[in-house]
C-alpha positions as CSV (number, residue, x, y, z in Angstrom):
1,M,-12.9,-43.5,59.4
2,K,-9.3,-43.2,58.2
3,N,-10.6,-44.0,54.7
4,S,-13.1,-41.2,55.1
5,F,-10.4,-38.6,56.1
6,A,-8.0,-39.7,53.3
7,L,-10.9,-39.3,50.7
8,K,-11.8,-35.8,52.1
9,K,-8.1,-34.9,51.9
10,F,-7.8,-36.2,48.3
11,L,-10.8,-34.6,47.1
12,G,-9.8,-31.2,48.8
13,L,-6.4,-31.3,46.9
14,Y,-8.0,-32.3,43.7
15,A,-10.5,-29.4,43.8
16,L,-7.6,-27.1,44.7
17,L,-5.7,-28.2,41.6
18,L,-8.9,-27.8,39.5
19,V,-9.1,-24.1,40.5
20,L,-5.4,-23.4,40.7
21,I,-4.3,-24.5,37.3
22,P,-6.8,-22.4,35.4
23,A,-6.0,-19.4,37.6
24,V,-2.3,-19.5,36.9
25,V,-3.1,-20.1,33.2
26,F,-5.4,-17.0,33.2
27,L,-3.1,-14.7,35.2
28,S,0.0,-15.4,33.4
29,G,-1.4,-15.1,29.9
30,T,0.8,-13.6,27.1
31,T,2.3,-10.4,27.8
32,N,2.1,-7.7,25.0
33,R,4.4,-4.7,24.9
34,V,3.1,-1.5,23.9
35,G,4.9,-1.5,20.4
36,D,3.3,-4.9,19.8
37,L,-0.1,-3.6,20.2
38,R,0.7,-0.5,18.2
39,S,2.0,-2.5,15.3
40,Q,-1.3,-4.5,15.3
41,A,-3.5,-1.4,15.2
42,A,-2.7,-0.2,11.8
43,P,-1.8,-2.5,9.1
44,P,1.3,-1.5,7.0
45,F,0.6,0.3,3.6
46,A,2.6,1.6,0.9
47,T,2.1,5.1,-0.6
48,V,2.3,6.1,-4.2
49,T,2.2,9.7,-4.9
50,F,2.0,11.7,-8.1
51,W,4.8,14.3,-8.2
52,P,4.3,17.2,-8.3
53,V,1.4,16.8,-6.0
54,Q,-0.1,20.1,-7.0
55,A,0.5,22.3,-10.1
56,N,-1.0,24.9,-12.3
57,L,-0.1,23.7,-16.0
58,K,-0.5,25.6,-19.2
59,S,-2.2,24.2,-22.2
60,N,-0.2,22.9,-25.0
61,Q,2.9,22.0,-23.0
62,E,4.7,18.8,-22.3
63,Y,5.3,17.8,-18.7
64,D,6.7,14.9,-16.7
65,V,4.7,13.5,-13.8
66,E,6.4,11.0,-11.6
67,L,4.9,8.2,-9.7
68,R,6.9,7.9,-6.5
69,V,6.5,5.3,-3.7
70,D,7.4,6.2,0.0
71,P,10.6,4.5,0.9
72,T,9.5,3.4,4.3
73,L,7.6,0.4,2.9
74,R,8.0,-0.5,-0.8
75,P,6.2,-3.7,-1.9
76,V,8.0,-6.4,-3.7
77,S,5.9,-5.9,-6.9
78,L,3.5,-3.1,-7.8
79,D,0.8,-3.2,-10.7
80,T,-1.2,0.2,-11.4
81,A,-3.8,1.3,-13.7
82,I,-4.3,5.0,-14.1
83,S,-7.2,6.8,-15.6
84,Y,-7.3,10.4,-16.9
85,D,-9.4,12.8,-19.1
86,P,-8.2,12.2,-22.8
87,Q,-9.9,15.7,-23.7
88,I,-7.7,17.4,-21.3
89,V,-4.3,15.5,-21.5
90,Q,-2.8,12.9,-23.6
91,M,0.2,10.6,-22.8
92,S,3.2,10.0,-24.9
93,I,3.5,6.6,-26.6
94,E,6.6,5.9,-24.6
95,S,4.7,6.4,-21.3
96,P,4.8,5.1,-18.6
97,I,8.5,5.3,-18.5
98,P,9.9,2.8,-15.9
99,G,11.6,4.2,-12.9
100,D,14.5,3.3,-10.8
101,M,12.8,1.0,-8.1
102,Y,12.4,-2.5,-9.7
103,E,14.9,-4.6,-11.8
104,V,12.0,-5.5,-14.1
105,Y,9.0,-3.4,-15.6
106,Q,6.4,-4.9,-17.9
107,A,2.8,-4.6,-18.9
108,R,3.3,-1.0,-20.0
109,L,0.1,0.4,-21.5
110,V,-1.2,3.7,-22.9
111,D,-4.5,4.2,-24.5
112,N,-5.3,7.8,-25.3
113,D,-8.7,7.2,-26.7
114,K,-10.0,5.7,-23.3
115,G,-7.6,7.8,-21.1
116,L,-5.8,4.7,-19.5
117,A,-2.3,3.9,-18.8
118,G,-0.7,1.0,-16.7
119,I,2.6,-0.4,-15.6
120,S,3.8,-3.2,-13.4
121,G,7.1,-3.7,-11.9
122,R,8.7,-6.6,-9.8
123,G,11.9,-8.2,-9.2
124,E,14.9,-7.0,-7.3
125,L,14.1,-3.8,-5.3
126,R,16.5,-1.1,-6.2
127,E,17.6,2.0,-4.0
128,G,15.3,4.4,-5.8
129,N,11.7,5.4,-5.0
130,K,10.5,6.5,-8.4
131,F,8.2,3.9,-9.8
132,A,7.3,5.4,-13.4
133,T,7.4,8.7,-15.3
134,L,4.2,9.8,-17.2
135,K,5.1,12.1,-20.2
136,I,1.9,14.2,-20.6
137,M,0.8,16.7,-23.1
138,T,-2.0,19.3,-22.1
139,L,-4.5,19.9,-24.6
140,A,-7.2,22.1,-23.1
141,P,-7.9,24.0,-19.9
142,G,-9.6,22.0,-17.1
143,D,-9.0,19.2,-14.5
144,P,-7.2,16.1,-16.0
145,K,-8.9,14.1,-13.4
146,F,-6.1,11.6,-12.7
147,S,-7.3,8.6,-10.8
148,V,-5.9,5.2,-9.9
149,N,-8.3,2.5,-10.9
150,Y,-6.1,-0.4,-9.6
151,A,-3.1,-0.8,-7.5
152,N,-1.9,-4.0,-6.3
153,G,1.3,-4.3,-4.2
154,N,1.7,-8.1,-3.4
155,N,-0.1,-8.4,-0.2
156,V,0.7,-4.8,0.8
157,E,-2.2,-2.3,0.9
158,I,-1.5,0.6,-1.5
159,K,-2.7,4.2,-0.8
160,V,-2.5,6.7,-3.5
161,N,-2.0,10.5,-3.2
162,L,-3.7,11.8,-6.2
163,P,-2.5,15.1,-7.9
164,R,-4.2,18.5,-7.8
165,Y,-3.8,19.7,-11.4
166,L,-5.2,22.6,-13.1
167,I,-4.7,23.3,-16.6
168,E,-5.0,27.1,-17.7
């Protein structure tokens, strides 16, 4: 009889532990602060903007168009490939001109027959936010149709604010 009571007591405590341990683990869980959830909601991204963003340009004129990166998140490297309508604009052979953002710029490319330009920057990040300057020559009225075919920011998502240019 004493063995039966001891066995019931032991089984009761064992069952209590089986219920109590998962309950404590479930209720304690990990505590998230509001800032932690907010940072998980939207992945970080870098923004590249053509500057000026909007302009009315005249035909047969030279203009400088800058590619600027928002200083809040600058990637440790940035590669871009830009396309444009070569019947409306042409780029000078020295374009794209490296900016003041990176220590090293490489892979500069301009092909006015296909309407392509590209530049790559990496190395030590400097204080500036100008990635590159495009020296363009307007040829005819219309929309130069600037677009970015490729943008890679070394594991940072890149968003591009395209310009709204009208050549008169």
